C-alpha positions as CSV (number, residue, x, y, z in Angstrom):
1,X,-1.1,-10.3,0.6
2,X,-2.1,-13.8,-0.4
3,X,-1.6,-15.3,-3.8
4,X,-5.4,-15.1,-4.3
5,X,-5.8,-11.4,-3.7
6,X,-6.5,-10.0,-7.2
7,X,-7.2,-6.4,-6.1
8,X,-5.0,-4.1,-8.2
9,X,-4.7,-0.7,-6.6
10,X,-1.1,0.2,-7.6
11,X,-0.1,0.8,-11.2
12,X,3.5,-0.3,-10.4
13,X,2.1,-3.6,-9.0
14,X,0.1,-4.2,-12.2
15,X,3.2,-3.6,-14.4
16,X,5.3,-5.8,-12.1
17,X,2.8,-8.7,-12.3
18,X,2.5,-8.3,-16.1
19,X,6.3,-8.5,-16.5
20,X,6.4,-11.8,-14.5
21,X,3.4,-13.1,-16.4
22,X,5.1,-12.6,-19.7
23,X,8.7,-13.0,-18.8
24,X,8.5,-15.6,-16.2
25,X,8.4,-19.4,-16.7
26,X,7.5,-20.5,-20.2
27,X,6.0,-23.7,-21.4
28,X,6.6,-24.7,-25.0
29,X,4.1,-27.4,-26.0
30,X,5.6,-30.3,-27.8
31,X,3.2,-29.8,-30.8
32,X,4.3,-26.1,-31.2
33,X,8.0,-26.6,-31.9
34,X,9.6,-24.5,-34.6
35,X,10.3,-26.8,-37.5
36,X,11.5,-23.9,-39.7
37,X,15.2,-24.9,-39.1
38,X,17.9,-26.1,-41.5
39,X,17.1,-29.7,-42.6
40,X,19.5,-32.5,-43.5
41,X,18.8,-35.6,-45.4
42,X,17.8,-38.3,-43.0
43,X,17.1,-35.9,-40.1
44,X,14.2,-33.8,-38.9
45,X,14.6,-31.2,-36.3
46,X,12.6,-28.7,-34.3
47,X,13.5,-25.8,-32.0
48,X,11.8,-25.5,-28.6
49,X,14.1,-23.1,-26.6
50,X,16.2,-20.5,-28.3
51,X,16.7,-16.7,-28.3
52,X,14.1,-16.0,-30.9
53,X,11.4,-18.0,-29.2
54,X,11.9,-17.3,-25.5
55,X,14.9,-15.0,-25.2
56,X,17.3,-17.8,-24.1
57,X,20.8,-16.3,-23.8
58,X,22.9,-19.4,-23.0
59,X,21.0,-22.4,-24.2
60,X,19.5,-24.0,-27.3
61,X,17.1,-26.9,-27.0
62,X,15.0,-28.8,-29.4
63,X,14.2,-32.2,-30.9
64,X,15.9,-34.3,-33.5
65,X,14.8,-37.5,-35.1
66,X,17.2,-39.5,-37.2
67,X,16.2,-42.1,-39.8
68,X,17.1,-45.8,-39.3
69,X,20.8,-46.6,-40.0
70,X,21.7,-43.0,-40.5
71,X,25.3,-42.1,-39.6
72,X,26.9,-38.7,-39.4
73,X,30.4,-37.8,-40.5
74,X,33.1,-37.1,-37.8
75,X,32.8,-33.6,-36.3
76,X,32.9,-31.6,-33.1
77,X,31.0,-28.6,-31.8
78,X,33.9,-26.3,-30.7
79,X,33.5,-24.8,-27.3
80,X,29.9,-26.0,-27.0
81,X,28.7,-28.6,-24.5
82,X,25.9,-30.9,-25.8
83,X,23.4,-33.1,-24.0
84,X,21.4,-35.6,-25.9
85,X,18.4,-37.3,-24.2
86,X,17.1,-40.4,-26.0
87,X,13.4,-40.5,-26.2
88,X,12.9,-43.5,-28.5
89,X,15.2,-45.9,-30.4
90,X,18.9,-46.8,-30.1
91,X,21.7,-44.3,-30.4
92,X,25.3,-45.3,-30.9
93,X,28.1,-42.7,-30.3
94,X,31.6,-43.0,-31.5
95,X,34.3,-40.7,-30.3
96,X,38.1,-40.2,-30.1
97,X,40.9,-39.1,-32.4
98,X,40.0,-42.0,-34.7
99,X,36.5,-42.6,-33.4
100,X,37.8,-45.7,-31.6
101,X,35.5,-45.4,-28.6
102,X,31.9,-46.4,-28.7
103,X,28.8,-46.5,-26.4
104,X,25.1,-47.0,-26.9
105,X,22.2,-45.3,-25.3
106,X,18.5,-46.1,-25.3
107,X,15.2,-44.4,-24.2
108,X,15.7,-42.5,-20.9
109,X,19.5,-42.3,-21.3
110,X,21.4,-39.0,-21.4
111,X,24.5,-38.5,-23.5
112,X,27.0,-35.8,-22.7
113,X,29.4,-34.5,-25.4
114,X,32.1,-32.2,-24.0
115,X,33.6,-29.4,-26.1
116,X,36.0,-30.2,-28.9
117,X,35.5,-34.0,-28.7
118,X,35.5,-35.6,-32.2
119,X,32.4,-37.7,-32.5
120,X,30.0,-39.5,-34.8
121,X,26.2,-40.1,-34.1
122,X,24.6,-43.2,-35.4
123,X,21.1,-44.6,-35.3
124,X,22.0,-48.1,-34.3
125,X,18.6,-49.5,-35.4
126,X,18.0,-50.7,-38.9
127,X,14.2,-50.1,-38.7
128,X,13.3,-47.7,-35.9
129,X,13.6,-43.9,-36.0
130,X,15.9,-42.4,-33.3
131,X,14.1,-39.6,-31.4
132,X,16.2,-37.3,-29.2
133,X,16.0,-34.1,-27.3
134,X,19.1,-32.0,-27.9
135,X,20.4,-29.2,-25.6
136,X,23.4,-27.1,-26.3
137,X,25.2,-24.6,-24.0
138,X,24.9,-21.7,-26.5
139,X,22.6,-20.8,-29.4
140,X,25.7,-20.0,-31.5
141,X,26.3,-22.2,-34.5
142,X,29.4,-24.3,-34.3
143,X,30.0,-27.5,-36.2
144,X,33.5,-28.4,-37.4
145,X,33.7,-31.3,-39.7
146,X,36.8,-33.4,-39.3
147,X,38.8,-35.3,-41.8
148,X,38.7,-38.6,-39.9
149,X,37.9,-41.8,-41.7
150,X,34.9,-43.0,-39.6
151,X,34.8,-46.6,-38.4
152,X,31.2,-46.7,-39.5
153,X,30.8,-45.1,-42.9
154,X,28.5,-42.1,-42.9
155,X,25.3,-42.3,-44.9
156,X,25.2,-38.8,-46.3
157,X,23.8,-37.5,-43.0
158,X,25.6,-34.6,-41.3
159,X,24.5,-34.0,-37.7
160,X,23.5,-30.4,-38.3
161,X,21.1,-29.4,-35.7
162,X,18.9,-26.4,-35.8
163,X,21.7,-24.0,-35.0
164,X,24.4,-25.7,-37.0
165,X,24.0,-25.3,-40.7
166,X,25.6,-27.5,-43.3
167,X,29.1,-26.0,-43.8
168,X,28.7,-26.7,-47.6
169,X,25.4,-24.8,-47.7
170,X,25.5,-21.4,-49.4
171,X,25.4,-18.6,-46.8
């Protein structure tokens, strides 16, 4: 049977094809992301891949854009692994027990944040929006704010992505 044979003589075959058609590879157009996610001052987010949208069991992915000069408070994401891909702008990461380590990333760079690592995200540009793609290893909401005095003072922006709500928010 070639891929171009569209004769459907078996009902099982029809059902099988239908399942793959709807449960196979999914493309989520960039202009159809779900912006109905928790928002934080200074940040805009949108969900692309999650359980509700595509049935993802082990991943969450979406976009986040951070206003110029915005800085988060110190936090970690528990057992979750995070990958941040910088699309536009300049990201500065601080991490460590007293956020003593720092690195910067620009467009095309990937940032990996291991589980339980205390960190702070910063838009290192005073006038350009930082646009990133964010991927987490679970759709579960985990964000633990830490009582660390950040080297760079936060500007009322918590890095609360679409699955991590503001811990001060009413449930």
